C-alpha positions as CSV (number, residue, x, y, z in Angstrom):
1,M,30.1,-12.6,-19.8
2,S,27.3,-15.1,-18.7
3,T,26.5,-18.1,-20.9
4,Q,23.4,-19.2,-19.1
5,D,20.0,-19.0,-20.7
6,Y,17.5,-17.2,-18.5
7,S,14.5,-17.5,-20.7
8,S,12.8,-20.0,-18.5
9,F,12.4,-17.3,-15.8
10,T,10.6,-14.9,-18.1
11,N,7.0,-15.6,-16.9
12,L,7.7,-15.8,-13.2
13,S,6.1,-13.2,-10.9
14,P,8.8,-10.6,-10.0
15,F,8.4,-11.7,-6.3
16,E,9.0,-15.4,-7.2
17,L,12.0,-14.4,-9.4
18,K,13.3,-12.5,-6.4
19,D,13.8,-15.7,-4.4
20,K,16.0,-17.2,-7.2
21,L,18.0,-14.0,-7.4
22,I,18.5,-14.0,-3.6
23,A,19.8,-17.6,-3.9
24,V,22.3,-16.6,-6.5
25,A,23.3,-13.4,-4.6
26,S,23.8,-15.4,-1.4
27,S,26.0,-18.1,-3.0
28,D,29.2,-16.3,-1.9
29,P,29.4,-16.5,2.0
30,Q,32.2,-13.9,2.0
31,R,30.1,-11.3,0.3
32,L,27.3,-9.1,1.7
33,M,24.0,-9.5,-0.2
34,L,22.2,-6.2,-0.9
35,N,18.5,-6.9,-1.4
36,A,16.9,-3.8,-2.9
37,G,14.2,-5.8,-4.5
38,R,11.5,-5.5,-1.8
39,G,9.9,-2.4,-0.4
40,N,10.2,-3.2,3.3
41,P,11.6,0.1,4.8
42,N,14.6,0.1,7.1
43,F,13.1,3.0,9.1
44,L,10.0,3.1,11.4
45,A,8.0,5.5,13.6
46,T,9.2,5.1,17.2
47,L,6.8,7.4,19.1
48,P,3.6,5.4,18.4
49,R,5.4,2.2,19.4
50,W,6.6,3.7,22.7
51,A,3.0,4.6,23.2
52,F,1.9,1.1,22.4
53,L,4.3,-0.3,25.1
54,T,3.2,2.2,27.6
55,L,-0.5,1.6,26.9
56,G,0.2,-2.1,27.4
57,E,1.7,-1.6,30.9
58,F,-1.3,0.5,31.9
59,A,-3.7,-2.0,30.4
60,M,-2.1,-4.8,32.4
61,R,-2.6,-2.8,35.6
62,E,-6.2,-2.2,34.7
63,S,-6.7,-5.9,34.1
64,E,-5.1,-6.9,37.4
65,R,-7.4,-4.5,39.4
66,S,-10.3,-7.0,38.8
67,Y,-8.7,-10.0,40.5
68,S,-6.2,-8.3,42.8
69,Y,-7.3,-10.6,45.7
70,L,-6.1,-13.7,43.8
71,D,-2.4,-14.6,43.7
72,S,-2.7,-16.8,40.6
73,G,-1.9,-14.6,37.6
74,F,-5.6,-13.8,36.9
75,G,-6.6,-10.6,35.2
76,G,-10.1,-9.3,34.3
77,L,-11.8,-7.0,31.9
78,P,-11.1,-3.2,32.2
79,E,-13.7,-0.8,33.6
80,V,-14.6,2.4,31.9
81,E,-15.6,4.5,34.9
82,G,-12.7,6.7,36.0
83,I,-10.2,5.2,33.6
84,V,-8.7,8.5,32.5
85,Q,-8.1,9.5,36.2
86,R,-6.4,6.2,36.8
87,F,-4.2,6.7,33.8
88,E,-3.2,10.2,35.1
89,A,-2.2,8.6,38.4
90,F,-0.2,6.0,36.5
91,A,1.4,8.6,34.3
92,A,2.5,10.7,37.3
93,H,5.0,8.0,38.2
94,Q,6.5,7.5,34.7
95,D,8.9,10.4,34.6
96,H,7.6,11.9,31.4
97,S,8.5,9.0,29.1
98,Q,7.9,9.3,25.4
99,G,5.0,6.9,25.6
100,I,3.3,8.8,28.4
101,T,3.8,12.1,26.6
102,F,2.3,10.7,23.4
103,L,-0.7,9.1,25.2
104,R,-1.5,12.3,27.1
105,S,-1.4,14.2,23.9
106,A,-3.6,11.7,22.3
107,L,-6.2,11.9,25.0
108,S,-6.3,15.7,24.5
109,Y,-6.4,15.4,20.7
110,V,-9.2,13.0,20.5
111,K,-11.4,15.2,22.7
112,D,-10.5,18.6,21.3
113,Q,-10.0,17.8,17.6
114,L,-12.2,14.7,17.1
115,G,-14.9,15.2,19.7
116,L,-14.5,11.8,21.2
117,D,-15.1,11.0,24.9
118,R,-11.7,10.4,26.5
119,D,-12.9,7.7,28.9
120,E,-14.6,5.7,26.1
121,F,-11.5,6.1,23.9
122,L,-9.0,5.0,26.5
123,F,-11.3,2.1,27.6
124,E,-11.5,0.9,24.0
125,M,-7.7,1.2,23.6
126,V,-7.0,-0.7,26.8
127,G,-9.3,-3.5,25.9
128,A,-7.9,-3.6,22.4
129,F,-4.4,-4.0,23.7
130,L,-5.4,-6.8,26.0
131,G,-7.2,-8.6,23.2
132,C,-9.7,-10.0,25.6
133,T,-12.9,-9.6,23.6
134,Y,-13.9,-10.1,20.0
135,P,-13.5,-7.1,17.7
136,T,-16.8,-5.2,18.1
137,P,-18.0,-4.0,15.7
138,P,-16.4,-6.6,13.5
139,R,-15.6,-4.1,10.7
140,M,-13.5,-1.9,13.0
141,L,-13.5,-0.7,16.6
142,R,-15.6,2.5,16.8
143,H,-13.0,5.0,18.0
144,V,-10.3,3.4,15.9
145,E,-12.4,3.8,12.8
146,H,-13.0,7.5,13.7
147,I,-9.3,8.2,14.2
148,V,-8.2,6.3,11.1
149,G,-10.9,8.0,9.1
150,A,-9.6,11.4,10.2
151,Y,-6.1,10.3,9.3
152,L,-7.2,9.2,5.8
153,A,-9.0,12.5,5.2
154,Q,-5.9,14.4,6.2
155,E,-3.5,12.4,4.0
156,M,-5.8,11.6,1.0
157,F,-7.9,14.7,0.5
158,G,-5.3,17.5,0.2
159,P,-7.2,20.8,-0.1
160,I,-10.6,19.1,-0.5
161,T,-12.3,19.9,2.8
162,S,-15.0,17.3,2.5
163,A,-15.9,14.6,0.1
164,G,-18.7,13.1,2.2
165,E,-18.8,10.6,5.0
166,F,-17.1,7.2,4.5
167,S,-16.7,3.9,6.3
168,V,-13.5,2.1,7.0
169,F,-12.8,-1.7,7.2
170,A,-9.6,-2.7,9.0
171,T,-7.8,-5.5,7.2
172,E,-4.7,-7.6,7.5
173,G,-2.6,-5.3,5.4
174,G,-3.2,-3.9,2.0
175,T,-2.7,-7.4,0.5
176,A,-5.8,-8.7,2.4
177,A,-7.7,-5.6,1.3
178,M,-7.0,-6.5,-2.4
179,A,-8.1,-10.1,-1.9
180,Y,-11.3,-9.1,-0.1
181,I,-12.3,-6.5,-2.7
182,F,-11.9,-8.9,-5.7
183,H,-13.8,-11.7,-3.8
184,S,-16.7,-9.5,-2.8
185,L,-17.0,-7.8,-6.2
186,S,-17.3,-11.4,-7.6
187,V,-19.8,-12.9,-5.2
188,N,-21.9,-9.8,-5.4
189,R,-22.0,-10.2,-9.2
190,L,-20.3,-6.9,-9.9
191,I,-17.7,-8.6,-12.0
192,H,-18.2,-11.6,-14.3
193,P,-15.8,-13.9,-16.2
194,G,-15.2,-12.4,-19.7
195,E,-15.7,-8.8,-18.6
196,K,-13.0,-6.3,-18.8
197,I,-11.0,-4.7,-16.0
198,A,-8.8,-1.7,-16.8
199,I,-5.4,-1.5,-15.0
200,A,-3.1,1.5,-15.0
201,T,0.4,0.1,-15.7
202,P,3.1,-0.3,-14.7
203,I,1.6,-1.6,-11.4
204,F,2.2,-3.8,-8.4
205,S,2.1,-7.2,-10.1
206,P,-0.7,-8.9,-8.0
207,Y,-3.1,-6.4,-9.7
208,L,-2.2,-8.1,-12.9
209,E,-2.2,-11.6,-11.6
210,I,-5.4,-11.7,-9.5
211,P,-8.0,-10.7,-12.2
212,V,-6.9,-13.5,-14.6
213,L,-7.3,-16.3,-12.0
214,A,-10.0,-18.8,-13.0
215,E,-12.4,-17.7,-10.3
216,Y,-12.5,-14.2,-11.9
217,G,-11.6,-14.7,-15.5
218,L,-11.4,-11.0,-16.4
219,D,-9.8,-9.6,-19.5
220,I,-7.2,-6.9,-18.8
221,V,-7.3,-3.6,-20.6
222,D,-3.9,-1.9,-20.3
223,I,-4.1,1.8,-19.4
224,R,-0.5,2.7,-19.9
225,M,1.3,5.5,-18.2
226,D,3.6,7.6,-20.3
227,R,7.3,7.2,-19.3
228,T,8.2,10.4,-21.2
229,D,5.7,12.4,-19.3
230,D,6.7,11.5,-15.7
231,W,4.5,8.4,-15.8
232,Q,1.2,10.3,-16.2
233,L,-1.9,8.9,-18.0
234,P,-2.4,10.4,-21.5
235,Q,-5.9,11.3,-22.5
236,S,-5.8,8.6,-25.2
237,E,-5.3,6.0,-22.5
238,I,-7.9,7.5,-20.2
239,D,-10.4,7.3,-23.0
240,K,-10.1,3.5,-23.0
241,L,-12.4,3.8,-19.8
242,L,-15.2,4.9,-22.1
243,D,-15.7,1.2,-23.1
244,P,-18.9,0.2,-21.3
245,A,-17.5,-3.4,-21.0
246,V,-14.8,-2.1,-18.6
247,T,-16.5,-2.5,-15.2
248,V,-13.6,-1.8,-12.8
249,F,-10.5,0.4,-13.0
250,C,-7.5,-0.4,-10.8
251,I,-4.7,2.0,-10.1
252,V,-1.8,2.4,-7.6
253,N,-1.3,6.0,-6.9
254,P,1.6,7.0,-6.5
255,S,2.6,4.3,-8.9
256,N,4.6,1.2,-8.1
257,P,7.3,1.0,-9.4
258,P,7.6,4.3,-11.3
259,S,6.8,6.1,-8.0
260,A,5.0,9.1,-9.4
261,K,1.6,10.5,-8.2
262,L,-1.2,11.5,-10.6
263,S,-0.9,15.1,-11.6
264,T,-3.7,17.6,-11.0
265,A,-4.4,17.6,-14.7
266,V,-4.8,13.8,-14.9
267,L,-7.1,13.9,-11.8
268,D,-9.2,16.5,-13.6
269,Q,-9.3,14.4,-16.8
270,L,-10.4,11.3,-14.9
271,T,-13.0,13.3,-12.9
272,E,-14.5,14.7,-16.0
273,L,-14.7,11.4,-17.9
274,V,-16.1,9.4,-15.0
275,T,-18.6,12.1,-13.8
276,N,-20.0,12.8,-17.2
277,Q,-19.5,9.6,-19.2
278,R,-18.8,6.7,-17.0
279,P,-20.8,7.3,-13.7
280,D,-21.2,3.5,-13.3
281,L,-17.4,2.8,-13.2
282,I,-15.9,1.2,-10.1
283,I,-12.5,2.5,-9.2
284,V,-10.0,0.7,-6.9
285,T,-7.1,3.0,-5.9
286,D,-4.2,1.7,-3.8
287,D,-2.6,4.8,-2.2
288,V,-0.1,3.2,0.2
289,Y,2.7,5.6,-1.0
290,G,0.5,8.7,-0.9
291,T,2.0,9.8,2.4
292,F,5.4,10.1,0.8
293,A,4.2,12.5,-2.0
294,D,4.0,16.3,-1.9
295,D,0.5,17.8,-1.9
296,F,-1.1,14.4,-2.5
297,V,-4.8,14.1,-3.6
298,S,-6.4,10.7,-4.0
299,L,-9.1,9.6,-6.5
300,F,-11.0,8.7,-3.4
301,A,-11.3,12.5,-2.8
302,V,-12.1,13.7,-6.3
303,L,-14.4,10.8,-7.3
304,P,-15.8,9.8,-3.9
305,R,-18.9,8.1,-5.3
306,N,-17.0,5.7,-7.5
307,T,-13.8,4.9,-5.6
308,L,-12.7,2.2,-3.2
309,L,-9.6,3.2,-1.3
310,V,-6.9,0.7,-0.2
311,Y,-4.4,2.1,2.2
312,S,-1.7,0.4,4.3
313,F,0.3,1.7,7.2
314,S,3.2,-0.6,6.3
315,K,5.5,1.6,4.4
316,F,5.2,5.1,5.9
317,F,5.4,3.9,9.5
318,G,7.7,0.9,8.9
319,A,5.0,-1.5,10.0
320,T,5.0,-4.3,7.4
321,G,5.1,-7.0,10.1
322,W,2.0,-5.6,11.8
323,R,-0.2,-6.2,8.8
324,L,-2.2,-3.0,9.1
325,G,-4.4,-2.0,6.1
326,V,-7.8,-0.6,5.5
327,I,-10.5,-0.4,2.8
328,A,-12.5,2.9,2.8
329,L,-15.7,3.5,0.9
330,H,-18.0,6.5,0.9
331,N,-21.4,5.9,2.3
332,E,-23.0,7.1,-0.9
333,N,-21.4,5.1,-3.7
334,V,-22.0,3.5,-7.1
335,I,-21.6,0.0,-5.8
336,D,-24.5,0.2,-3.4
337,E,-26.5,1.9,-6.1
338,R,-25.8,-0.9,-8.5
339,L,-26.8,-3.5,-5.9
340,A,-30.0,-1.7,-5.3
341,A,-30.8,-1.7,-9.1
342,Y,-30.4,-5.4,-9.5
343,E,-33.2,-7.5,-11.0
344,E,-35.3,-9.4,-8.5
345,S,-33.7,-12.7,-9.3
346,E,-30.2,-11.3,-8.5
347,K,-31.4,-9.7,-5.3
348,A,-33.0,-13.0,-4.2
349,A,-29.8,-14.9,-4.8
350,L,-27.8,-12.4,-2.7
351,D,-30.6,-12.4,0.0
352,A,-29.9,-16.1,0.4
353,R,-26.2,-15.4,0.9
354,Y,-26.6,-12.8,3.6
355,S,-29.9,-13.8,5.2
356,S,-28.2,-15.1,8.3
357,L,-26.8,-11.6,9.1
358,T,-29.9,-9.4,8.9
359,E,-33.6,-9.5,8.3
360,E,-33.0,-7.1,5.4
361,P,-30.0,-8.4,3.5
362,R,-30.8,-6.1,0.6
363,A,-30.0,-3.2,2.8
364,L,-26.6,-4.5,3.7
365,A,-24.0,-2.0,2.5
366,F,-21.2,-3.3,0.3
367,V,-18.6,-2.4,2.9
368,D,-20.3,-4.7,5.4
369,R,-20.6,-7.4,2.8
370,L,-16.8,-7.1,2.5
371,V,-16.5,-7.9,6.2
372,A,-18.9,-10.8,6.0
373,D,-17.3,-12.3,2.8
374,S,-13.9,-12.1,4.5
375,R,-15.1,-14.7,6.9
376,A,-17.3,-16.8,4.5
377,V,-20.4,-15.0,5.8
378,A,-21.2,-17.6,8.5
379,L,-18.3,-16.4,10.6
380,N,-19.2,-12.8,10.4
381,H,-19.7,-12.6,14.1
382,T,-16.1,-13.4,14.7
383,A,-14.7,-11.2,11.9
384,G,-12.4,-8.3,12.3
385,L,-8.7,-7.4,12.6
386,S,-7.2,-8.4,15.9
387,T,-7.7,-5.7,18.5
388,P,-4.1,-5.3,19.4
389,Q,-3.4,-4.6,15.8
390,Q,-6.2,-2.1,15.7
391,S,-4.8,-0.3,18.8
392,Q,-1.4,0.0,17.1
393,M,-3.1,1.2,13.9
394,A,-4.9,4.0,15.9
395,L,-1.6,5.1,17.5
396,L,0.1,5.2,14.1
397,A,-2.8,7.3,12.7
398,L,-2.6,9.6,15.8
399,N,1.1,10.0,15.2
400,G,0.3,11.3,11.7
401,L,-2.6,13.5,12.9
402,M,-0.7,15.1,15.8
403,D,2.5,15.7,13.9
404,R,1.3,19.2,13.0
405,L,4.7,20.5,11.7
406,G,5.2,17.3,9.7
407,H,8.6,16.4,11.2
408,Y,8.3,12.7,10.6
409,K,6.9,13.1,7.1
410,T,9.6,15.5,6.1
411,A,12.4,13.3,7.4
412,A,10.9,10.2,5.6
413,K,10.8,12.1,2.3
414,Q,14.3,13.5,2.6
415,L,15.6,10.1,3.5
416,I,14.4,8.3,0.3
417,R,15.1,11.3,-2.0
418,Q,18.7,11.5,-0.9
419,R,19.1,7.8,-1.6
420,F,17.6,8.4,-5.0
421,Q,20.2,11.0,-5.8
422,T,23.0,8.9,-4.5
423,L,22.0,5.9,-6.6
424,Y,22.0,7.8,-9.8
425,R,25.2,9.8,-9.1
426,S,26.9,6.5,-8.6
427,M,25.8,5.4,-12.0
428,G,27.3,8.5,-13.5
429,V,24.1,10.2,-14.5
430,T,22.0,13.1,-13.2
431,A,18.5,12.2,-12.0
432,E,15.9,15.0,-12.3
433,F,13.3,15.3,-9.6
434,E,9.9,16.0,-11.1
435,P,7.1,17.7,-9.1
436,N,5.0,14.4,-9.0
437,D,7.9,12.1,-8.1
438,V,7.8,10.2,-4.9
439,N,11.0,8.1,-5.1
440,Y,10.0,5.3,-2.8
441,Y,11.0,3.1,-5.7
442,S,13.0,3.9,-8.8
443,L,12.8,2.2,-12.2
444,I,16.3,2.0,-13.5
445,D,15.7,2.1,-17.2
446,L,18.7,0.1,-18.4
447,Q,18.4,0.9,-22.1
448,E,17.9,4.6,-21.4
449,L,20.9,4.5,-19.0
450,G,23.0,2.9,-21.8
451,G,21.8,5.6,-24.2
452,K,22.7,8.4,-21.8
453,L,26.2,6.9,-21.2
454,Y,27.1,5.7,-24.7
455,G,24.6,7.0,-27.2
456,A,21.6,5.9,-29.3
457,D,23.4,3.1,-31.2
458,F,24.3,1.3,-28.0
459,E,20.8,1.8,-26.7
460,A,19.4,0.2,-29.8
461,W,21.8,-2.7,-29.5
462,F,21.0,-3.2,-25.8
463,I,17.3,-3.4,-26.7
464,S,17.9,-5.9,-29.4
465,Q,19.8,-8.2,-27.1
466,D,16.9,-8.5,-24.6
467,L,19.2,-8.3,-21.6
468,G,16.8,-7.5,-18.8
469,T,16.7,-10.9,-17.0
470,E,20.3,-11.7,-17.7
471,F,21.4,-8.3,-16.2
472,L,19.5,-9.1,-13.0
473,F,21.2,-12.5,-12.6
474,R,24.6,-11.1,-13.5
475,L,24.1,-8.3,-10.9
476,A,23.1,-10.9,-8.3
477,D,25.9,-13.3,-9.2
478,E,28.8,-10.9,-9.6
479,T,27.9,-8.3,-7.0
480,G,25.3,-9.8,-4.6
481,V,22.8,-7.1,-5.5
482,V,19.1,-8.1,-5.9
483,L,16.7,-5.9,-7.9
484,L,13.4,-6.9,-9.5
485,P,12.5,-6.9,-13.2
486,G,10.4,-4.0,-14.5
487,K,8.8,-6.4,-16.9
488,G,7.0,-8.1,-14.1
489,F,5.2,-4.9,-13.4
490,E,4.2,-4.4,-17.1
491,V,7.1,-2.0,-17.8
492,V,7.9,-2.0,-21.5
493,D,11.5,-0.9,-21.4
494,T,14.3,-3.1,-20.1
495,S,14.4,-2.0,-16.5
496,A,15.0,-2.9,-12.9
497,R,13.0,-1.9,-9.8
498,V,15.0,-0.8,-6.9
499,S,13.5,0.1,-3.5
500,L,15.0,3.2,-2.0
501,A,13.6,2.5,1.4
502,N,15.4,-0.6,2.7
503,L,19.1,0.0,2.5
504,T,21.7,2.6,3.6
505,E,23.0,5.4,1.5
506,F,26.4,3.7,1.3
507,E,24.7,0.5,-0.1
508,Y,22.8,2.5,-2.7
509,R,26.1,3.9,-3.8
510,A,27.4,0.4,-4.2
511,I,24.3,-0.6,-6.2
512,G,24.8,2.3,-8.5
513,A,28.4,1.5,-9.1
514,A,27.7,-2.2,-9.7
515,T,25.0,-1.3,-12.2
516,R,27.4,1.0,-14.0
517,R,30.1,-1.6,-14.2
518,I,27.9,-4.2,-15.8
519,V,26.5,-1.7,-18.3
520,D,30.1,-0.8,-19.1
521,E,30.9,-4.4,-19.8
522,Y,27.9,-4.7,-22.1
523,H,29.3,-1.7,-24.0
524,D,32.6,-3.4,-24.3
525,A,30.8,-6.3,-26.0
526,F,29.0,-3.8,-28.3
527,I,32.3,-2.1,-29.3
528,G,33.8,-5.5,-29.9
529,G,31.0,-6.4,-32.3
530,T,29.9,-9.4,-30.2
531,T,26.6,-10.5,-28.8
532,A,26.1,-10.0,-25.1
533,R,26.2,-13.7,-24.2
534,L,29.8,-14.6,-25.1
């Protein structure tokens, strides 16, 4: 048993604690470290990447057309006229490669299903790959926004055929989206120090850490999910949103780390409360894991007027290194309504902030203020996600749109759910799959696991010993396995977050077995009548 005191690590962010656990787990050079603490998947979508490479080769040929008379490595800007015909001539010599097949399908899809001009679309994609001009418009390239918007509607709206028109802002991943949202809410005087922000917990820890920073100074109201009800929100917790001092409500759906989507009943409860009693409430929903859920419906669909959507392409498509995220906001929304209702003094102050952008700064929509604020306003003219990133984002979105039979999605779901079953079988317990479960992550409830294996008395003892952090360090030190503490995500029970996306099934079997072994040793200490730290 360990004799070290781990209390000094209690207040660390789970992602900072991860680095210390990795150092411990890596201390034995003869042992393989298994890091299941972070959500970077070990799978990715190949077709849109083949398409990106093929697009790049065609784009280079288009560029070289302009200066073909020079033998000095010069290229020029692509030309729109006849670009599709030139692509077909190029494709005819590619022997039906996966990239060519995808791009041909994409050209057909954007014309037939989205009503876009094929030449204009391909011209934008070629220029985007080359990265030879500033992103224009800065918020998002026109065709890319249309395609990504269609993808979001498909994945976020479920059976809802239309929730109104919305705008999309391409960002450097979901993390940048979070930072931009809090900053713009603050500078536009939509949140003030001392006000309340409601947060559905457990949650991705930065949503807990950002609001309390000095520049925001918000008080957190905990809207706690019910572990015994598949991590849903009870009505008693939802009712906390009735407090008029709560200005913003943040939620990750499906949740991180419990990995459960909001049920239809909870969506209905939230819709009823916000529509009828809190129409002024601003909601931020982070739905990065929605594409792994069955029959997913976002708050962005059921409460379009109130909701800012954050989505990232990182997890579903295995694109964490690409930094591809978006913020979406319906064109008719409560934020713009609140800005329009400001007193003259507040409007005048914001006029001064945005006056360099437009003759009518008061008419500047919040989504465009997000763009400007992301570049300190003065650099708005050079704002925007890099165009090569946007071209890959469009290809990823098209992959989702054109996969009519859902082959990729089905395979991704099956992969993580099989790993989930393997993990728990290796711990010697049966894991039930609930209808709202997603299983991208799993919270190993250590005290509940102990209770299932050895009864209520041992569970009570385990709780009394406060073994969460020690368990993680023992696991890292003795087995090389790295998990994250549930406590860092506002989980009440002693628990550990394990990502089911980034290791092999064999390795999850090893993690389950290692977890069981340490719990067994704690039980030996319990039987012996000793404290855990002997």
